[in-house]
C-alpha positions in Angstrom: 34.3 -8.9 -9.4 34.2 -12.7 -8.7 32.3 -13.6 -5.5 31.2 -16.6 -3.5 27.5 -16.5 -2.6 26.9 -17.3 1.1 23.1 -17.7 0.5 20.7 -17.9 -2.4 20.5 -14.5 -4.2 17.7 -14.0 -6.7 18.8 -14.0 -10.4 22.4 -14.8 -9.3 22.6 -18.3 -7.8 22.6 -20.6 -4.8 24.9 -20.8 -1.8 28.4 -21.7 -2.8 28.1 -20.6 -6.4 31.0 -18.4 -7.7 29.6 -15.7 -9.9 30.8 -12.5 -11.5 29.0 -9.2 -10.7 29.6 -5.5 -11.1 32.1 -4.1 -8.6 29.6 -1.5 -7.3 26.9 -4.2 -6.7 29.3 -6.3 -4.7 30.8 -3.4 -2.7 27.6 -1.6 -1.9 25.2 -4.5 -1.4 26.4 -8.1 -1.4 29.6 -7.7 0.7 28.2 -5.3 3.4 25.0 -7.5 3.7 27.2 -10.6 4.2 25.6 -12.3 1.3 28.9 -13.0 -0.4 32.7 -13.1 -0.1 35.4 -12.1 -2.6 36.3 -15.2 -4.5 40.0 -15.2 -3.7 42.0 -18.4 -2.7 41.8 -17.7 1.0 38.0 -17.2 1.0 37.4 -20.3 -1.2 39.2 -22.5 1.3 37.5 -20.9 4.2 34.1 -21.3 2.7 34.6 -25.0 1.9 35.7 -25.5 5.5 32.6 -23.9 6.9 30.2 -25.0 4.2 28.5 -27.7 6.2 27.9 -25.4 9.1 26.7 -22.6 6.8 24.2 -24.9 5.1 22.9 -26.1 8.4 22.5 -22.5 9.7 20.7 -21.6 6.5 18.3 -24.5 6.8 17.5 -23.4 10.4 16.9 -19.8 9.3 14.8 -20.9 6.4 12.6 -23.1 8.7 12.1 -20.2 11.1 11.2 -17.9 8.2 8.6 -20.3 6.9 7.0 -20.5 10.3 6.8 -16.7 10.4 5.5 -16.6 6.8 2.5 -18.8 7.7 1.4 -16.3 10.3 2.2 -13.2 8.3 0.8 -14.2 4.9 -2.0 -11.8 3.9 -1.9 -9.8 7.1 -3.3 -6.2 6.9 -1.2 -3.4 8.4 -2.9 0.0 8.6 -1.2 3.3 8.1 -3.3 6.4 9.0 -2.4 9.3 6.7 -3.8 12.7 5.6 -5.0 12.7 2.0 -6.8 14.8 -0.6 -10.5 14.4 -1.6 -9.2 12.4 -4.6 -7.4 9.9 -2.3 -3.8 11.2 -3.0 -1.6 11.1 0.1 0.0 14.3 1.5 3.4 12.7 1.3 4.1 9.0 0.7 4.6 5.7 2.4 8.2 4.3 2.3 9.7 0.9 3.0 10.7 2.2 6.5 7.0 3.1 7.2 5.9 -0.4 6.1 8.5 -2.1 8.2 7.4 -0.1 11.3 3.7 -0.9 10.6 4.5 -4.6 10.3 6.6 -4.5 13.5 3.8 -2.8 15.3 1.5 -5.6 14.1 3.8 -8.1 15.7 6.2 -9.0 12.8 9.6 -7.6 13.3 11.1 -6.8 9.9 13.6 -4.2 8.6 13.1 -1.8 5.7 15.6 -3.8 3.6 13.2 -6.8 3.7 10.4 -4.7 2.1 10.3 -5.2 -1.7 8.8 -1.8 -2.7 9.2 -0.7 -6.3 7.9 2.8 -5.7 6.5 4.7 -2.7 2.8 4.4 -2.0 1.0 7.7 -2.7 -2.7 6.8 -2.7 -5.2 5.6 -0.2 -6.3 2.0 -0.4 -4.9 -1.5 0.1 -1.6 -2.3 -1.5 0.0 -5.8 -1.7 3.6 -5.7 -0.7 6.2 -8.5 -0.8 8.4 -9.0 2.2 11.6 -11.1 1.9 11.9 -13.0 5.2 14.8 -15.2 4.0 16.7 -15.6 0.8 14.3 -18.5 -0.1 11.2 -17.3 1.7 9.0 -14.3 0.9 5.4 -13.4 1.9 2.8 -11.0 0.7 1.2 -8.5 3.2 -1.4 -5.8 2.6 -0.6 -2.2 3.5 -3.9 -0.4 4.2 -3.5 3.4 3.9 -6.5 5.4 5.2 -7.4 8.7 6.8 -9.1 7.1 9.8 -9.3 3.7 11.5 -13.0 3.5 10.4 -12.0 4.0 6.8 -9.2 1.4 7.1 -11.7 -1.1 8.4 -14.1 -0.4 5.5 -11.3 -0.7 2.9 -10.1 -4.0 4.4 -13.6 -5.5 4.5 -14.1 -4.5 0.8 -10.7 -5.9 -0.2 -11.3 -9.2 1.6 -14.5 -9.5 -0.4 -12.7 -8.7 -3.6 -14.5 -5.4 -3.9 -13.0 -2.0 -4.5 -13.7 1.2 -2.6 -14.1 4.4 -4.6 -12.4 6.8 -2.2 -12.9 9.9 -4.4 -16.6 9.3 -4.9 -17.3 8.5 -1.3 -15.4 11.6 -0.2 -17.3 13.9 -2.7 -20.6 12.6 -1.5 -19.6 13.2 2.1 -18.4 16.8 1.3 -21.6 17.6 -0.6 -23.7 16.3 2.3 -21.8 18.4 4.8 -22.1 21.5 2.7 -25.9 21.1 2.5 -26.1 20.6 6.2 -24.0 23.6 6.9 -26.0 25.9 4.6 -29.5 24.8 5.4 -31.3 24.1 8.7 -33.4 21.0 9.1 -36.3 21.1 6.7 -35.0 24.1 4.9 -34.1 22.2 1.8 -37.6 20.9 1.3 -39.0 24.4 1.9 -36.7 25.8 -0.7 -37.7 23.2 -3.3 -41.4 23.9 -2.6 -40.8 27.7 -3.0 -39.2 27.1 -6.3 -42.1 25.0 -7.5 -44.5 27.8 -6.4 -42.5 30.4 -8.3 -42.6 28.2 -11.5 -46.4 27.8 -11.2 -46.8 31.6 -10.7 -44.8 32.3 -13.8 -46.9 29.9 -15.9 -50.1 31.6 -14.7 -48.8 35.1 -15.4 -47.6 34.1 -18.9 -51.0 32.6 -19.9 -53.1 36.0 -19.9 -50.3 37.7 -21.8 -50.3 35.1 -24.6 -54.1 35.4 -24.8 -53.9 39.2 -25.1 -51.4 39.0 -27.9 -53.6 36.6 -29.9 -56.7 38.9 -29.5 -54.7 41.9 -30.7 
């Protein structure tokens, strides 16, 4: 299908370009999103009549998007989720979840503006591109964590260029909790001392036995 682009579309062209695309792509995306018109004679004449206004409108929208991008660039949006000890989420984070998190942080966007190749399924910070305008995009950070405290730790590490080993940290926490649950205060030290006493007693008992064997 031949279409007239009403705005810049990545990998297709600029506003006013007449390009040929697959019918399904035009019907399911470009036409419903008002990014293009069918390139028939009537629409060509209509576009040329409105071209100046459309270009002015596009410039205004681009300027507004650039202003938002300056404030939004690099922002962290936290999503609290349940996850396994290894850091795998119970469920996943979708484009809709990201849009809602960004909106809650003060940046109103829709899920269609979130450029997400695949759903997020692990804890941690994830850089995500948001298309604010046909010619303006911005990177934000989606911070998936089990608690607000964990989110703060992950963000601090990410800002320093460090990585957080969620699985290792969790394993250490679990082991520590298990020890505390099994033993009372001071019991661990007592148990270790008892084991050392048992080892010493075994060594003393074995020594006379070895001497008796040598004399025999």
